[in-house]
N, C-alpha and C positions, 0 to 999 in steps of 0.2 A: 563394466556394464556399455553394451553398444545402445548408440543413440538409436531410435526406431522412426524419429521424425525432428525436423528442426526446432523443435520447440522442448526447451526444458522446464519443468515445474518446481520449484523450490520453496518448501514451506516451512516458514520460523516457527519455532516451538520451543516452550521450556516449561517443563513440570506436568506436561499433560499425554504422556506414553498411551494411556489407555483411551484418551478422547480426541484421536483425530478426524475430526469431521469432514477438514479440506481435502486430507489423502481418500478418505472413504467416498467425497463425493468424486473425484477425480476419476477413481477406481471404476465406479458405477455408471460413469460416463462414456468408458472406454478405452480411457488412457492408458499408456502400459507403464508398467510398475517399473520398468526399465529407464523411464524418464521422469520419474517423480522421485523426490529427496527432499527429506526433513532435516533441517537446518538447525543443530544444537550447541549450546555454548559445552567447553571443557568443564566448567562449574555445575553444572545442572544436576542435583542431587538422584534424579530418575535417570541417568543418562544408562544404565546398562538396560536398564526396563526398555528403554527406545532402541537397544541394539538388539535384545532378544525378541523384539516384537518387529522389527522391520531392518535388520541386518544391514546389509552393504548398503542399502536406500538412506542410511544415518551419516550425514556430513558434519564431522564435529570441528570448530573453531576454538581457537584460543581467546577467552574471553578479555583477557586482560591486555592482548596484543590489539584487539579491536579496539579497548578502551584508550589504549596510549596513541592508536592512529587517528581516532575520533575525536571533534569537537563536542564534546559532551553539553556543553554550556553551564555547567555548574562547577566550584570550584572544587566541590569532591564529589566526582560521579559514583553514582550509587550502583551502575551496571545491572538494574533489573529492566531496564526498558528495551524496547525493539530495535533501537538504531542500529545496536553493534552487529545483530543477526541479522538486518537488513542488509548492512554493507557487506558483511559475510558471505551472503546469498548470492550478492551481487558479483563477489570476486569467483565463488564457485562455478557458478553459471560461465563465466569467461575463460576460464581454465580447463573446463569441460568440453570448451569448443563449440557454443551454443550459440548461433547467431542470434536468436530470440529468445526468450525466456521470460516465466511468469514467477512471479515473487508475490506470496499470498500469505496471510495469518491461517493459523491453525484451527479457527472456529468457524468458518463458513459453512455452512449446512446446505445451501442451495442457491444457484442463480436461476433468475426468472427473465424470460424475454419481456420487454414493454410494447404493447401493443396499441395503436390510437383504433377505438372501433367505436364509432357512433362519438365522437369526443370523449371517449372516456378510455383511461389505460387500463385494457387487461392486462395481467398476468399470467404466463404460460412458462411451464419448468424448461428449463434450458436440457437438450437430451443429448448432444454433442457439444463438448467445452471445448474439444481443439479444434473444432470448424469454426468457431467464434473467434477464436484466438486467429487461426488464419484470414478469415476476414479482415480481422484488426491489423493483421501485419500487412496486407492490401491497403488498408488505408493509411497505415504509416509510412508507406512506401514512397506516397504521393506527395508528402513532404521532408524532406531532410531535417526539419526543424522537431520535428514529433520526435519525442526521446521516449515517452512513457504515455501508455493509455489505459484508464480504468473503467470500472463501471460505477454508474450512480449506485449511492448507498439509500435504504428506505427510505431515510428522512428526505433525500433530494427531491424526492417525488411526491411531496406532500402539494397539494393541490392541481394532482392530475395532469392535465394537458396544460396549465396554467403555471405549472412549476418552472422557475428558471431554467435550471438544465435542458427540459425539453423545448420551451422556446427559443432558446438560444441553439439549441442542438449540441450543446458540451457545457461541460462545466473545467473551471480551471485547478483542476484537485484529483486526484487519485489516493484511494485509502484502500485498505482490506487487501486487494486484489490488484495488479496489475500489470502489463507484458512491456518489456523493455526492449531493446536493442544494443546488442554488446559494442558496438561502435560508438555510441553514446551513451554511455552509463549514467547512472543519476547517483550522487555522493550525497548521504544522508548525514544530518548533524542534528544536535541538541537531544537530550534525553526528554523531553516534554514535547510531543506530538511533531516528530519528527517528520510526519507524511507532509503536514500543512507546511513546515519549515522549508522543506525540498520543493513543493509546489509553489513556494511564494518566491524562493531564490531562483529558482531556474526560469517559471515563465517571465520574471522581472527582467530577465536577459536573452527572451527571445527563446529560449531551450524549453521546447512546450511540455507539457504536463497537463494532461486532461483526464478528464470521465466523459463518458458517451452516454446518451440517453434510451439506449435501446435495451440494455441488460441493467439487472439490478441484484445488488448484491444482499444476500439474506445471510446476516450474521447472528450467532445464537445471542439470546437475551443477556444482557448486562449481568454479571454474579452468578449466572448459571454454571458455567465452564469455568471449575476450579485449577487453578496453576497460572501460567503467563505472568501477566502484569497485573494481578489483581491487586486495587487498593491503590496503583499508583493515581488514577485518574478521578481519586474519590474526592465527595463534595469538601472535605476539610483541607484538600489541597488546592482549593480554586486560586490562590494566589500564585501559587508556584505556577501551576496550569496557564495561568493568563501572562504573567511576566516572564515565564519561560520562553514564550515566542515574541514577545516584544522585542527582547532584545535582539533577536536576530533580523527583524525587520520592523524596526520603529518606523517606516515612511507607510507601510499597509497596515498595522493594527493597531485600532483605538480600542482605549481601555477607558470606562466611565463606570461612576457609581449612579447606580437606577433603584431607589427604595431600597438603599442600603445594602446594596449587593453589588458586584463587580459585574459587569458585561463587557463582553467582548464583539468588536466588530471585524472582522479581519478581511473582507472582501472588496472593501473600497478602492483599492490601490495596487493590486499585484497583478494585475493584467500586463501583458506584453507590451512594453512603450516602443513605438519606433521613433527614432532619432532622425530629423530633418538633415539632409546630406549640407546643409549649409553650416551647421555646426558641427561636424565631422572634421578632422583633420588629418 
């Protein structure tokens, strides 16, 4: 398939051949199907349904191969998490020759512009997603250290114009959907919250992963879209979820017991650090 622009769109998916919200969103926004790909693993029991529905737009990766290549952070990797598909999508994008590309979850139902009107953040549907990412590319090219640009999620806008992401102008994290450039790709690790881990580890060395406050991601309500990693982040897995991230960034994540429950604080110490020249050798 030929590329119709210089942005490729790669949707990671598992077990949802008939519930492709992100794909439908991209198509409705005018993005050519020639530039949209659904990344599936070869162990997906619904793989043939994906192929029947999306034909050549389905890219299949060997899950065991990526499990062997990736540090899952556990002694016995389950293989059910998105870290493997995310790394595969990045490799597919580079193989297909895209200079810039987007990797997205499959359950994004809409994107909204967030606009300050009379000190209130109003939300307006994004009508041309490709143009938004072209603008992000312009921003990315102002700084060679910018490797990944995402959009704020619903919860990051709590507080409106007083929300941290809006007051600061960005957040040091990218989830759900993000723009990458092929020359400085991100390598994901950890079966648990791979997006958080990648954000912490890359930002700590000045390889910037950020979200901007002008666009908001609206993903499906948890538990409503069957398939994917359903149950992986269930409440009964709290210990695993919290300590699964701690082992990658012990200097950046703090876990406390509060009212008998575990509480995680992961935003205290993972911003880019600038080392004085006096300490460099």
